TORZA-85124 format. One record per residue (C-alpha): residue number from 1; residue in three letters; chain; z, y, x. Coordinates in Angstrom, 3 decimals. Layout:
[NUM; ALA; A; [Z; Y; X]]
...
//
This chain:
[1; UNK; A; [-7.659; 1.878; 9.959]]
[2; UNK; A; [-6.988; 2.737; 6.321]]
[3; UNK; A; [-3.866; 4.185; 4.762]]
[4; UNK; A; [-3.361; 2.546; 1.357]]
[5; UNK; A; [-0.941; 4.278; -1.010]]
[6; UNK; A; [0.192; 2.675; -4.273]]
[7; UNK; A; [2.378; 4.354; -6.892]]
[8; UNK; A; [4.268; 1.931; -9.115]]
[9; UNK; A; [7.371; 1.419; -11.207]]
[10; UNK; A; [7.756; -2.178; -9.981]]
[11; UNK; A; [7.887; -1.902; -6.174]]
[12; UNK; A; [9.306; -5.370; -5.524]]
[13; UNK; A; [6.382; -7.094; -7.230]]
[14; UNK; A; [3.736; -4.906; -5.586]]
[15; UNK; A; [5.383; -5.183; -2.159]]
[16; UNK; A; [5.593; -8.954; -2.463]]
[17; UNK; A; [1.934; -9.168; -3.431]]
[18; UNK; A; [0.935; -7.048; -0.429]]
[19; UNK; A; [2.837; -9.209; 2.024]]
[20; UNK; A; [1.610; -12.427; 0.423]]
[21; UNK; A; [-2.010; -11.349; 0.951]]
[22; UNK; A; [-1.441; -10.061; 4.466]]
[23; UNK; A; [1.671; -11.681; 5.920]]
[24; UNK; A; [1.431; -9.749; 9.184]]
[25; UNK; A; [1.506; -6.351; 7.431]]
[26; UNK; A; [4.488; -4.367; 6.284]]
[27; UNK; A; [4.835; -1.246; 4.169]]
[28; UNK; A; [6.890; 1.889; 3.766]]
[29; UNK; A; [8.634; 2.473; 0.447]]
[30; UNK; A; [9.662; 5.899; -0.874]]
[31; UNK; A; [11.275; 6.787; -4.175]]
[32; UNK; A; [9.662; 9.567; -6.199]]
[33; UNK; A; [9.995; 11.447; -9.435]]
[34; UNK; A; [7.222; 12.785; -11.615]]
[35; UNK; A; [7.075; 16.568; -11.458]]
[36; UNK; A; [6.207; 16.871; -15.133]]
[37; UNK; A; [7.490; 13.641; -16.660]]
[38; UNK; A; [10.598; 13.363; -14.462]]
[39; UNK; A; [10.042; 9.575; -14.538]]
[40; UNK; A; [11.150; 7.543; -11.522]]
[41; UNK; A; [8.520; 5.700; -9.514]]
[42; UNK; A; [7.981; 4.246; -6.047]]
[43; UNK; A; [5.348; 4.989; -3.420]]
[44; UNK; A; [4.267; 2.137; -1.135]]
[45; UNK; A; [2.199; 2.912; 1.962]]
[46; UNK; A; [0.597; 0.466; 4.332]]
[47; UNK; A; [-1.977; 0.555; 7.114]]
[48; UNK; A; [-4.742; -2.027; 6.828]]
[49; UNK; A; [-8.200; -2.692; 8.183]]
[50; UNK; A; [-11.428; -2.195; 6.251]]
[51; UNK; A; [-11.779; -5.973; 6.063]]
[52; UNK; A; [-8.366; -6.370; 4.403]]
[53; UNK; A; [-8.872; -3.600; 1.854]]
[54; UNK; A; [-10.556; -5.613; -0.953]]
[55; UNK; A; [-7.761; -8.220; -0.962]]
[56; UNK; A; [-5.091; -5.522; -0.881]]
[57; UNK; A; [-6.671; -3.720; -3.851]]
[58; UNK; A; [-6.882; -6.973; -5.800]]
[59; UNK; A; [-3.233; -7.781; -5.032]]
[60; UNK; A; [-2.083; -4.357; -6.248]]
[61; UNK; A; [-4.150; -4.560; -9.435]]
[62; UNK; A; [-2.918; -8.066; -10.234]]
[63; UNK; A; [0.753; -7.330; -9.563]]
[64; UNK; A; [0.824; -4.011; -11.461]]
[65; UNK; A; [-2.237; -3.176; -13.568]]
[66; UNK; A; [-0.675; 0.178; -14.516]]
[67; UNK; A; [-0.195; 1.301; -10.903]]
[68; UNK; A; [-2.104; 4.175; -9.356]]
[69; UNK; A; [-3.479; 3.776; -5.846]]
[70; UNK; A; [-5.676; 5.571; -3.386]]
[71; UNK; A; [-6.747; 5.053; 0.222]]
[72; UNK; A; [-8.438; 6.902; 3.021]]
[73; UNK; A; [-9.460; 6.435; 6.637]]
[74; UNK; A; [-6.999; 7.402; 9.342]]
[75; UNK; A; [-8.625; 9.276; 12.205]]
[76; UNK; A; [-5.623; 9.603; 14.452]]
[77; UNK; A; [-1.994; 8.675; 14.874]]
[78; UNK; A; [0.848; 10.299; 16.787]]
[79; UNK; A; [0.895; 7.404; 19.228]]
[80; UNK; A; [-1.056; 4.260; 19.964]]
[81; UNK; A; [-1.231; 2.004; 16.925]]
[82; UNK; A; [-2.781; -1.432; 17.224]]
[83; UNK; A; [-3.660; -3.780; 14.385]]
[84; UNK; A; [-4.311; -7.356; 15.434]]
[85; UNK; A; [-7.663; -8.770; 14.373]]
[86; UNK; A; [-7.626; -11.198; 11.465]]
[87; UNK; A; [-8.077; -14.765; 12.665]]
//
């Protein structure tokens, strides 16, 4: 499982692109503010599989080329978390 985090100023477009690529996935949305710039932005987080990652990255880049994103493997969760295999 991978945690994908995208930072954007256009959360509706990025969120829509994520769900259009992977309809069975959802995301968490948090509002943020730059510590130095004080600019408003949004942080989208979603859990995906390694197989889904390339499509998710492409969707983020196409929907907001100026976004910043990063991802990393999740080694544990506070409770059982199951992601259905892609069919």
